[in-house]
C-alpha positions as CSV (number, residue, x, y, z in Angstrom):
1,M,3.6,21.3,4.5
2,H,0.4,19.4,4.0
3,R,0.3,16.9,1.1
4,F,-2.6,15.9,-1.1
5,F,-3.1,13.4,-3.8
6,T,-5.3,14.4,-6.7
7,L,-6.5,12.6,-9.8
8,Q,-5.9,15.7,-11.8
9,Q,-2.7,15.9,-13.9
10,L,-0.2,18.4,-12.5
11,H,2.2,20.8,-14.2
12,E,4.2,23.9,-13.4
13,G,2.5,27.3,-13.8
14,A,-1.1,28.4,-13.3
15,L,-3.4,25.6,-12.3
16,M,-7.0,25.3,-11.0
17,I,-7.6,22.3,-8.8
18,D,-11.3,21.1,-9.2
19,D,-11.5,18.5,-6.4
20,A,-14.3,18.9,-3.9
21,V,-12.8,16.5,-1.3
22,L,-9.4,18.0,-1.5
23,V,-10.8,21.6,-1.3
24,H,-13.0,20.7,1.7
25,Q,-10.0,19.3,3.5
26,A,-7.9,22.4,2.8
27,R,-10.6,25.0,3.4
28,V,-12.8,23.6,6.1
29,V,-10.6,21.1,8.0
30,L,-7.2,22.9,7.8
31,R,-8.7,26.4,7.4
32,M,-6.2,27.3,4.7
33,K,-6.4,30.7,3.0
34,P,-4.9,32.5,0.0
35,N,-1.1,32.7,0.0
36,D,-0.9,29.4,1.9
37,E,1.0,26.6,0.1
38,I,0.5,22.8,-0.1
39,V,2.2,19.9,-1.8
40,L,0.3,18.0,-4.5
41,F,1.1,14.6,-6.2
42,C,-0.7,12.5,-8.8
43,G,-0.3,9.5,-11.0
44,G,0.0,9.4,-14.8
45,E,2.8,11.3,-16.5
46,A,3.6,13.3,-13.4
47,L,4.0,10.2,-11.2
48,G,7.1,10.5,-8.9
49,W,7.0,14.2,-8.5
50,D,5.8,16.5,-5.7
51,F,4.4,19.8,-6.8
52,R,4.5,22.9,-4.5
53,F,1.2,24.7,-5.0
54,H,0.6,28.4,-4.0
55,I,-3.1,29.1,-3.3
56,E,-4.4,32.4,-4.8
57,R,-8.1,31.8,-4.5
58,I,-10.2,29.3,-2.6
59,T,-13.9,28.5,-3.1
60,D,-16.3,25.7,-2.0
61,R,-15.0,23.5,-4.7
62,V,-11.9,25.0,-6.4
63,L,-8.3,25.9,-5.5
64,D,-7.0,28.5,-7.9
65,G,-3.3,29.2,-7.9
66,A,0.0,28.1,-9.4
67,V,2.6,25.4,-9.1
68,V,5.7,27.2,-8.1
69,G,8.1,24.3,-8.1
70,R,8.5,20.5,-8.2
71,T,10.8,18.0,-6.6
72,K,11.5,14.4,-7.4
73,N,10.0,12.1,-4.8
74,E,12.6,9.6,-3.7
75,H,10.5,7.8,-1.1
76,E,9.4,4.8,-3.0
77,P,11.0,1.4,-2.3
78,R,13.4,0.0,-5.0
79,V,11.4,-3.3,-5.0
80,A,7.6,-3.5,-5.6
81,V,6.0,-5.6,-3.0
82,T,2.4,-7.0,-3.4
83,L,0.7,-8.0,-0.1
84,Y,-1.6,-10.9,-0.5
85,Q,-3.5,-10.6,2.7
86,A,-6.0,-13.2,3.9
87,L,-9.2,-11.4,4.9
88,L,-9.4,-10.3,8.6
89,K,-12.0,-8.5,10.7
90,K,-12.8,-5.0,9.6
91,D,-10.6,-3.0,12.1
92,N,-7.6,-5.3,11.6
93,M,-7.9,-5.1,7.8
94,E,-8.1,-1.3,8.0
95,L,-5.0,-1.2,10.2
96,I,-3.1,-3.3,7.6
97,F,-4.1,-0.9,4.8
98,E,-2.9,2.1,6.7
99,K,0.3,0.8,8.2
100,C,1.5,-1.3,5.3
101,T,1.0,1.7,3.0
102,E,3.2,3.7,5.3
103,V,5.8,0.9,5.3
104,G,5.9,0.8,1.5
105,I,3.5,-1.9,0.0
106,S,2.7,-1.2,-3.7
107,T,-0.4,-3.3,-4.1
108,F,-2.9,-5.0,-1.8
109,V,-4.7,-8.2,-2.8
110,P,-7.3,-9.5,-0.3
111,I,-7.6,-13.2,-0.4
112,A,-10.3,-15.6,0.9
113,S,-8.5,-18.4,2.6
114,E,-9.8,-21.5,4.3
115,R,-9.8,-19.9,7.8
116,S,-11.0,-16.5,6.8
117,I,-14.0,-15.4,8.8
118,K,-14.5,-12.1,7.1
119,K,-15.7,-12.4,3.5
120,S,-15.7,-8.8,2.2
121,V,-13.8,-5.5,2.1
122,N,-15.3,-2.0,2.0
123,Q,-13.4,-0.9,-1.2
124,E,-14.3,2.8,-0.8
125,R,-13.2,2.9,2.8
126,A,-10.0,0.9,2.0
127,E,-9.1,3.3,-0.8
128,K,-9.7,6.4,1.5
129,I,-7.4,5.0,4.2
130,I,-4.7,4.1,1.8
131,K,-4.8,7.6,0.1
132,E,-4.6,9.4,3.4
133,A,-1.7,7.1,4.5
134,S,0.1,7.8,1.3
135,E,-0.3,11.6,1.8
136,Q,0.8,11.4,5.4
137,S,3.9,9.2,4.8
138,G,5.3,11.0,1.8
139,R,4.6,8.3,-0.8
140,A,5.0,9.1,-4.5
141,L,2.1,6.9,-5.4
142,V,-1.1,5.6,-3.9
143,P,-1.2,1.7,-3.6
144,R,-3.9,-0.1,-5.3
145,V,-6.5,-2.4,-3.7
146,Q,-7.6,-5.2,-6.0
147,S,-10.7,-7.3,-5.8
148,I,-11.0,-10.3,-3.5
149,I,-9.7,-13.6,-5.0
150,T,-9.4,-17.1,-3.7
151,F,-6.1,-18.5,-2.3
152,A,-5.7,-20.8,-5.3
153,E,-6.2,-17.9,-7.7
154,A,-3.7,-15.8,-5.7
155,I,-1.1,-18.6,-6.0
156,A,-1.6,-18.8,-9.8
157,I,-1.4,-15.0,-10.3
158,A,1.7,-14.7,-8.2
159,K,3.5,-17.4,-10.2
160,K,2.6,-15.7,-13.5
161,T,4.1,-12.4,-12.4
162,G,7.6,-13.8,-12.1
163,S,7.9,-12.3,-8.6
164,L,9.8,-13.9,-5.7
165,N,6.9,-15.5,-3.8
166,I,7.1,-15.6,0.0
167,I,4.5,-17.1,2.4
168,A,4.6,-16.6,6.1
169,H,4.0,-19.8,8.2
170,E,4.5,-19.9,11.9
171,K,5.4,-23.6,11.9
172,E,8.4,-23.1,9.6
173,T,11.5,-23.3,11.7
174,R,14.2,-24.1,9.2
175,R,14.4,-21.0,7.0
176,S,14.5,-17.3,7.9
177,L,13.8,-14.5,5.5
178,D,17.6,-13.9,5.2
179,A,17.8,-17.2,3.3
180,A,15.4,-16.1,0.6
181,P,16.9,-15.8,-2.9
182,P,17.9,-12.3,-3.9
183,T,15.6,-10.3,-6.2
184,S,15.7,-6.8,-7.7
185,R,12.2,-6.7,-9.2
186,R,9.0,-7.8,-7.5
187,V,8.1,-9.7,-4.3
188,S,4.7,-11.2,-3.5
189,L,4.1,-11.7,0.3
190,F,1.4,-13.9,1.6
191,I,0.0,-13.4,5.1
192,G,-2.6,-15.6,6.6
193,P,-5.8,-15.0,8.6
194,E,-6.3,-15.5,12.4
195,G,-4.9,-19.0,13.0
196,G,-2.7,-18.9,9.9
197,F,-2.9,-20.7,6.6
198,S,-4.1,-24.3,6.6
199,E,-1.7,-27.1,6.0
200,K,-3.4,-27.7,2.7
201,E,-2.7,-24.1,1.6
202,I,0.9,-24.3,2.8
203,T,1.3,-27.5,0.7
204,M,-0.2,-25.8,-2.3
205,A,2.3,-22.9,-1.9
206,R,5.2,-25.3,-1.4
207,N,4.3,-27.2,-4.6
208,A,4.2,-23.9,-6.4
209,G,7.8,-23.2,-5.4
210,F,7.0,-20.5,-2.8
211,F,9.6,-19.6,-0.2
212,I,8.1,-20.6,3.1
213,T,9.4,-18.8,6.2
214,S,8.5,-17.8,9.7
215,L,8.6,-14.1,10.6
216,S,9.3,-14.6,14.3
217,R,10.1,-17.2,17.0
218,R,7.0,-15.9,18.6
219,V,3.4,-16.2,17.5
220,L,2.3,-13.0,15.9
221,R,-1.3,-11.8,15.4
222,A,-2.3,-11.7,11.8
223,E,-2.3,-7.9,11.5
224,T,1.1,-7.7,13.3
225,A,2.5,-10.3,10.9
226,A,1.4,-8.2,7.9
227,I,3.1,-5.1,9.2
228,V,6.3,-6.9,10.4
229,G,6.5,-9.0,7.3
230,S,6.0,-6.0,4.9
231,Y,8.8,-4.1,6.6
232,A,11.1,-7.2,6.8
233,V,10.7,-7.9,3.1
234,L,11.3,-4.3,2.1
235,H,14.3,-4.0,4.4
236,R,15.7,-7.3,3.0
237,F,15.2,-6.5,-0.7
238,G,15.4,-2.7,-1.1
239,N,13.5,-0.3,1.2
């Protein structure tokens, strides 16, 4: 059954969905008709629930019908992981937004590091990719994309959150992710740009008490490291 995220608050019983983008997808792209059913999810008070919606009427902008049931969504990881991703080229950044949403990342924070070539993110495009990936993968929530910050700002913010802070560094040969201290709350994962983080940045992270680890005995591309690292962290601490 097709799933859609909506900003509208959901509840059981009669409901009118006034969402032009959602309705266009259902009516034009999927050619849905009255008596078809979809699954809706949202944030706010109804976060964590999937609502089965029976379509009774469909117009250019509105889906009219009723929620005929809801089920608890159990697909979210037990540990919230924030991905601090150094800016990459557009296509690689978009791949990270899509695949790391599927894997289970809760928040994306783009960071400008010393070796970052790209200096911006198309926020609207990123949010669209993440929303569609959340719908497709069965997520209970849509991850957030925060504004770009510097590496130094990211280090300071991660320290204040009280999370377990992990930074991937291909030259680290002594410690694997399995040696990271246990946590049951939050993890901040830092992934570098093409060429990795600079030695100055690694030293800054080390001085801040970050756990420094290599994700593989092989050299991974930055976008591969983000996907592999996200999965490895979630698998290690509570997928």
